[in-house]
C-alpha positions in Angstrom: 72.2 80.9 102.1 75.0 82.0 103.3 77.5 81.3 105.4 80.0 83.5 107.0 82.6 82.1 109.5 79.9 80.7 112.3 77.2 82.7 111.0 74.6 81.4 108.2 72.6 83.9 106.5 69.6 83.4 105.0 66.8 84.8 102.9 64.1 83.7 100.4 64.7 87.0 98.4 68.0 86.7 97.1 68.7 85.7 93.7 72.1 86.7 93.9 75.4 87.5 96.2 74.7 91.5 95.4 71.2 90.9 97.1 73.0 89.3 100.2 75.3 92.7 100.4 72.4 94.8 100.4 71.2 93.3 103.9 74.3 92.4 105.0 75.5 95.8 105.5 72.4 97.4 106.9 73.1 94.4 109.8 76.7 95.4 110.5 75.9 99.1 110.6 72.4 98.5 112.8 68.8 98.9 111.0 68.1 101.7 114.6 70.8 103.5 113.3 70.1 103.9 109.3 66.0 104.5 110.3 67.4 107.4 112.1 69.5 108.5 109.6 66.9 107.9 107.0 64.3 110.2 109.1 66.9 113.1 108.5 67.2 115.6 105.1 69.3 113.6 102.5 72.0 116.5 102.9 72.0 116.0 106.6 72.6 112.4 106.4 75.7 110.2 107.4 77.7 109.2 103.5 76.8 106.1 103.9 73.0 106.9 104.0 73.1 109.6 101.2 74.5 106.3 99.4 71.7 104.0 99.4 69.8 106.3 98.5 71.6 107.3 95.3 71.8 103.6 95.3 68.4 103.2 95.5 67.3 105.0 92.8 69.9 103.2 90.6 68.2 100.1 91.1 64.6 101.3 90.1 66.1 102.8 87.1 68.1 99.1 86.5 65.5 96.9 87.6 62.7 97.2 84.8 60.6 93.6 85.9 61.3 92.9 89.8 62.0 89.8 91.0 64.2 89.0 88.2 68.1 89.1 88.0 69.2 91.7 85.8 73.0 92.4 84.5 74.4 96.1 84.9 78.0 97.6 84.9 79.5 98.8 88.3 79.1 102.3 88.0 80.3 104.8 91.2 77.5 104.1 93.2 77.9 100.4 93.0 81.3 100.6 93.8 81.3 102.8 96.6 78.0 101.1 98.5 78.4 97.3 97.6 82.6 97.7 97.7 82.0 98.8 101.6 79.3 96.0 102.0 81.8 93.5 100.4 85.0 94.7 102.4 82.9 94.5 105.7 82.2 90.9 104.6 85.9 89.9 104.2 86.8 91.5 107.6 84.2 89.5 108.6 86.8 86.7 110.2 88.5 89.6 112.2 85.7 90.2 114.2 88.0 92.8 116.5 88.9 95.1 113.4 85.4 94.9 111.4 83.9 96.4 115.2 86.4 98.9 115.6 85.8 100.2 111.8 82.3 99.8 112.2 82.4 102.2 115.4 84.6 104.3 113.2 82.2 104.2 109.9 79.3 105.3 111.9 81.1 108.4 112.6 80.7 111.8 110.5 84.2 112.5 111.8 85.9 109.5 111.5 84.4 108.2 108.6 86.8 108.9 105.7 89.6 107.3 107.5 87.2 104.6 108.3 86.1 104.6 104.3 90.2 104.1 103.3 91.5 101.7 106.2 88.3 99.2 104.9 89.7 99.9 101.2 93.2 98.6 102.2 91.9 96.0 104.1 90.0 94.4 101.6 92.6 94.5 99.2 94.9 92.9 101.6 92.8 90.1 102.2 92.2 89.8 98.8 96.1 89.5 98.0 96.5 87.1 100.7 97.1 88.4 103.5 95.8 88.2 107.4 94.9 90.8 109.1 95.7 91.4 112.7 94.9 94.1 115.7 97.8 95.3 117.5 98.2 95.8 121.5 96.2 98.7 122.5 96.3 98.5 125.8 100.1 99.9 125.7 98.8 103.4 125.6 102.2 104.7 125.7 103.2 103.3 122.4 101.9 104.6 118.9 100.3 102.1 117.2 99.4 101.3 113.3 96.1 101.3 112.0 96.4 97.0 112.1 99.3 94.7 110.8 99.2 91.8 108.0 100.8 88.5 107.9 101.1 87.6 104.2 99.5 83.6 104.1 102.3 83.4 101.3 105.7 84.0 102.7 104.7 84.7 106.4 105.9 87.9 106.8 104.7 90.7 108.7 103.8 94.0 108.1 102.4 97.4 109.8 99.9 99.0 107.6 98.7 102.8 107.7 96.5 103.8 105.5 95.9 108.0 104.6 93.5 109.7 103.0 93.8 113.9 101.9 90.6 115.4 103.4 88.7 117.4 101.4 85.7 119.8 102.9 82.4 118.5 101.5 83.7 115.2 100.8 83.4 112.4 102.5 81.7 113.8 105.2 84.6 116.7 105.9 83.9 120.2 107.0 85.7 123.2 106.6 87.2 122.6 109.8 88.6 119.2 109.4 89.0 119.6 105.3 90.8 121.4 102.9 89.4 123.5 99.6 89.5 120.8 96.6 91.5 121.2 93.2 95.3 122.5 93.0 98.3 120.3 94.1 96.8 117.1 94.6 100.2 116.0 96.1 100.5 118.6 98.0 100.0 116.7 101.6 101.6 113.7 100.8 105.1 114.0 102.6 102.5 115.5 105.4 100.6 112.2 105.3 104.0 110.0 104.2 105.6 111.6 107.6 102.9 111.2 109.7 102.9 107.7 109.3 106.4 106.4 109.5 106.6 108.5 112.6 104.6 105.5 114.5 107.7 103.4 115.4 107.7 99.6 113.4 108.7 96.5 114.8 107.9 95.4 111.3 107.7 96.0 108.0 106.0 98.9 106.6 103.1 99.0 103.6 101.8 103.0 103.7 98.7 103.6 102.0 98.0 107.5 101.1 95.4 108.3 98.6 94.6 111.7 97.0 90.9 112.2 96.8 91.2 114.0 93.6 89.7 114.2 90.0 91.0 111.3 88.5 92.5 113.1 85.4 95.1 111.6 82.8 97.7 112.9 81.5 98.9 112.7 77.0 100.6 109.3 78.2 97.5 108.4 79.6 98.8 107.8 83.2 97.9 109.7 86.2 98.1 113.5 85.7 99.6 113.5 89.4 101.6 110.2 88.6 104.9 112.5 87.9 104.6 114.6 91.1 103.9 112.2 93.9 106.9 110.3 92.1 109.6 113.6 92.8 108.2 113.9 95.9 108.6 110.9 96.9 112.1 110.7 95.6 113.0 114.2 97.4 111.8 112.9 100.5 114.0 109.8 100.4 117.1 111.8 99.6 117.0 114.1 101.4 115.0 113.5 104.6 114.6 109.7 105.4 116.3 108.4 108.4 119.2 106.0 107.8 118.2 101.8 108.1 113.9 103.0 107.9 112.0 101.6 104.4 108.4 101.1 103.6 106.5 99.9 100.8 104.6 103.4 99.6 101.3 102.9 97.8 99.8 106.6 96.1 96.2 105.7 95.3 93.4 107.7 94.0 90.5 105.8 94.6 88.0 108.5 93.5 84.6 106.2 93.0 82.7 109.0 95.6 83.4 111.2 92.7 82.1 109.4 90.1 78.7 108.1 91.6 76.9 108.0 87.9 80.1 107.4 85.8 82.7 104.2 85.0 84.5 103.8 88.2 88.2 105.5 87.8 91.0 104.4 89.9 95.0 104.5 90.2 97.5 103.2 92.2 100.9 104.2 91.8 103.7 101.9 94.0 107.1 103.1 95.4 109.8 101.5 97.6 110.6 104.3 99.7 114.5 103.4 100.7 114.0 100.1 98.7 115.7 100.9 95.7 115.2 97.4 93.9 111.7 97.6 93.7 109.6 99.2 91.2 112.1 101.6 90.0 112.6 102.5 86.4 115.8 101.1 84.2 116.9 98.5 82.1 117.6 95.0 83.9 118.7 91.2 82.8 114.9 88.7 82.6 116.6 87.1 85.0 117.2 90.1 87.2 114.0 91.5 87.2 112.3 88.3 88.0 114.5 87.6 91.1 113.5 91.7 92.1 109.8 90.7 91.8 110.0 87.2 93.8 111.9 89.5 96.3 108.8 91.7 97.0 106.2 88.9 96.0 104.1 90.6 98.5 104.2 93.9 97.3 103.8 93.1 93.7 99.9 91.2 94.8 99.4 94.0 96.5 99.3 96.2 93.2 97.5 93.5 91.7 94.9 93.1 94.3 93.9 97.1 94.1 93.0 96.1 90.0 90.6 93.7 91.2 89.0 96.2 94.1 86.0 96.2 91.5 85.2 92.5 91.1 82.1 91.2 93.3 80.8 87.6 93.2 77.6 87.4 91.7 76.0 84.1 93.0 75.6 82.7 96.1 77.6 79.2 96.0 80.0 80.5 93.6 78.7 78.9 90.6 79.0 80.8 87.1 76.1 83.4 86.3 75.6 82.5 82.7 74.3 78.9 84.7 73.0 79.9 88.0 70.6 82.3 86.6 68.5 79.6 84.4 70.3 80.3 81.2 71.3 77.1 79.2 75.3 76.5 79.2 76.9 74.8 76.7 80.1 74.5 79.2 81.9 71.2 79.3 84.1 69.9 82.2 87.6 68.6 81.8 87.4 64.5 82.9 83.5 64.8 82.5 81.6 62.5 79.5 79.2 63.8 77.2 77.1 63.0 74.1 78.5 65.5 71.5 75.4 65.0 69.5 76.6 67.4 66.7 80.2 65.6 65.9 80.0 62.8 63.2 77.0 60.5 62.2 75.1 60.4 65.7 77.2 62.6 67.5 80.2 61.1 69.4 80.4 60.3 73.5 83.9 61.4 74.7 85.9 62.4 77.7 87.1 66.0 77.6 90.4 65.8 78.1 91.7 69.4 77.7 89.6 72.9 76.3 90.7 76.3 75.3 89.1 79.6 74.1 89.5 82.0 71.5 88.2 84.7 73.0 88.3 86.7 70.0 86.4 84.5 67.8 83.8 83.3 70.8 84.4 80.0 70.1 85.9 77.5 72.4 88.1 74.1 71.3 87.5 70.9 72.6 89.6 67.8 72.8 87.9 64.8 73.5 88.5 61.1 74.0 86.4 58.1 72.6 85.5 54.8 74.4 88.0 53.6 71.9 90.5 56.0 72.9 89.5 58.2 68.9 90.8 61.4 69.7 88.8 64.4 68.6 89.0 68.3 68.3 85.5 70.0 68.5 84.4 74.1 68.0 81.6 75.4 69.1 80.4 78.9 69.5 80.0 80.6 72.9 77.8 83.0 74.2 77.8 86.3 75.4 77.4 84.9 79.1 80.0 82.5 78.6 82.2 84.5 77.3 82.2 86.6 80.1 82.4 84.1 82.5 84.9 82.7 81.1 87.0 86.1 81.0 86.0 86.6 84.9 87.2 82.9 85.5 89.8 81.7 82.6 91.8 79.4 84.7 89.1 77.3 86.6 85.9 77.8 83.8 86.3 73.9 82.6 86.6 72.5 86.0 90.1 72.5 86.7 93.0 74.9 87.5 94.5 75.3 84.4 96.6 77.9 82.4 94.9 79.8 80.1 96.3 80.7 76.6 98.3 83.8 76.4 99.6 85.8 74.4 103.0 87.4 76.1 103.2 91.2 75.2 107.2 91.3 76.2 110.1 89.3 76.7 109.7 89.3 80.9 106.1 87.6 80.2 107.8 85.3 78.2 110.5 84.7 81.0 107.6 84.1 83.5 105.6 81.8 81.4 108.9 79.8 80.8 109.7 79.7 84.7 105.8 78.2 85.0 106.1 75.8 82.2 109.7 74.2 83.3 109.6 74.5 86.9 108.9 70.7 87.6 111.2 69.5 84.6 114.1 67.7 86.3 117.6 68.8 86.8 119.2 66.4 84.3 116.6 67.4 81.2 118.1 71.2 81.9 121.3 70.6 82.1 120.9 68.6 79.0 119.1 71.2 76.7 122.0 73.6 78.2 125.1 71.0 77.4 126.1 73.4 74.5 126.6 76.8 76.5 130.3 77.8 77.1 128.8 78.4 80.6 128.2 74.4 81.4 130.7 73.5 84.2 129.3 77.0 86.1 125.4 75.9 85.7 126.5 72.4 86.7 127.3 73.8 90.4 124.0 75.9 90.6 121.1 75.2 92.6 117.6 74.1 91.3 116.3 77.4 91.0 119.1 79.4 90.2 119.9 76.6 87.2 115.5 77.1 86.3 116.3 80.8 86.0 119.1 80.4 83.9 117.8 77.9 81.8 114.6 79.9 80.9 116.7 83.0 80.5 118.5 81.4 77.2 115.3 80.0 76.1 113.5 84.1 76.3 117.2 85.0 74.6 116.5 82.3 71.8 112.7 83.8 71.1 114.3 87.5 71.0 116.4 86.3 68.0 113.1 85.7 66.0 112.0 88.9 67.4 108.5 87.7 67.3 105.6 87.3 69.5 104.4 84.1 70.4 100.9 82.3 71.5 101.5 80.3 73.8 99.5 77.4 75.3 
């Protein structure tokens, strides 16, 4: 059973969330339309039904025993077909937008544009945005695809999504698609100009997909990355109208080019007319932090793209290692257990904290027994348990906790210090900074700026030791 907005979907045959998605997409696209497409030859079918044929064959190869739950890696066809289904599911709470996109998806001429809009929409939803349709009854004004309001900052953005058209790919023909290969950024500025031509009452989010083979350069970065940045910078210097700005995300979500392989994708964020967003240079950690907070919505969009291939596995949100009948030794903070392998006859104790050694596949559990005696127990983790922890490290033990993290650079250390100290009283921070020659200046700072100054001083102290710390 899956409840979506005001509708409850049910089937006795569903065991996993992907099972539900397979039925959900058929219902949303209309079974009669789907069956009519299947009656055609494979080459004449709509791209979605061509994906469906490949997806069914993939299931037959993967599921050896019908009715049993199987685990397999997400490949290109799963990313395309189930990714489309999941994007539609995430849009269920916006019926008008979902209905418009479904209508366009079913039209081969509009399929590519609608598909990319869905990818963008689902990414924004996962990044914490509420999507709205603009008033299209006003035919005298050009409109964006949709608007997005950040639940984090309450800022509203106008969204435009464009994808390069290639003949023979995603339903495009020689009439409306160019040749494959060549320079993938050749139409980048054409799409950008078209997006900027639409008036925007709010900040802009512009997404442009290059629809090219995923190739990397010698630095293990997208081969098109430097060329894309060069074109955007040239446009910014020579053409960008005064006062116009946009967060531009150049993407290559090329799952449809790797249906049987490991899906690869890339996202390049660029602040067009926004010189303090994602620009190379050397900055103090405090300045880098302020810039990130100023543009935090765009940062969360970039992070959301990295999670595009993450689909729920279970129908009720439980962990796969427990939901599918496998015995689990996971413990929950605050719960009491009988640890039979501890001491003579075992120990009955309440879990106070827990942490995971991913490399060693071990969990350390802190417990306190009825007499108040504390213990630290260690026990191995199965591959399934470790996979669950890796997917949900902050909630694996039943409470939202900050997982252990090995910081890789001083900015990560600074952010960790901000998180750890954000509830530290002002008086305590000033006490720690009492020896600073700037103490009189520090006393006049706001609480936020005082916290930044304290964490920057702590980061500098760590930097003098020139070592990476394992932080609890």
